[in-house]
N, C-alpha and C positions, 0 to 999 in steps of 0.2 A: 427109412421112414423118418418123418419129423412129427413131433407131437405138440399139440396145444393142450394145456391142462388147467384145471381150476382147483385151487386149494381152499378149504374152509379154515380160516384162522381162528385162534382162540378168542379174538375180539369180535367174532361174528362176521367179519368182512370176508370178501372173496379175493384171492390173489390169482391173477391170470399170468401164465408163463408159457414158454415153449422150449423144446429141447430135442436134439436128435437121439438122446439116450434117456428115456424116462426112468428106467430102472436104476440109473445112477443118480439122476437129478432129484428125485423125491427123497432119498436118504440124505442128500446134502441139505435140503430144506429142514428135514427132521433133526439133523445134528447141529443146526444153527450156522451153517457155512454160507448161507445166502443172507446178505445184509438186509434185504427188504422184508424178510419173514422171521429173522432170528428172534425178535422180541415178541412174537405172536404164536409161540409154540405152547401147547401141542397143536398140530395142524393135521388136516385129513384130506387126502386126495378125494375130491367129490366127482370129478368128471375128466375125461381126456378123449382126444380124437387124433387119429393118425392121418397124415398127408404124405403124398408121394414126393413133394418137393419142399425145400426150405421156404421158397417164396410164398407158396400157398399157405403154409403154416404161419408165417410171419404176418401175412395179410389178414388171416382170420384172427390171430392174436390181437393185432392192432384194431380190428373192427370191434372185438369184444371189449376193448378198453374205451370205446366211444360211448356217448350217452345212449344212442339207439342200440348199440351192441350190449350194453349192460342191461337194458330192458329186455332184449332178446334172451340173454343169459339167464336172467332172473325168471323169465316165463318158462323156459325150456329145460334148463340144467340145474338151477339152484333150488 
């Protein structure tokens, strides 16, 4: 399975990411190993979704990073 996830950062912003191993990836964010989120800790996993293929997960992640995807995210997940 491949996962798309949303993290609520200490700045109040939302980080969108994807990973084939969510149980490993979230602690990496929490420990500051991810450059994009290390200065915005503490952070909290606010939502995730599983996909059968990497392609589907990446397509949905990319959609959530667009303007309309952010509006969808804010209405339904955040």
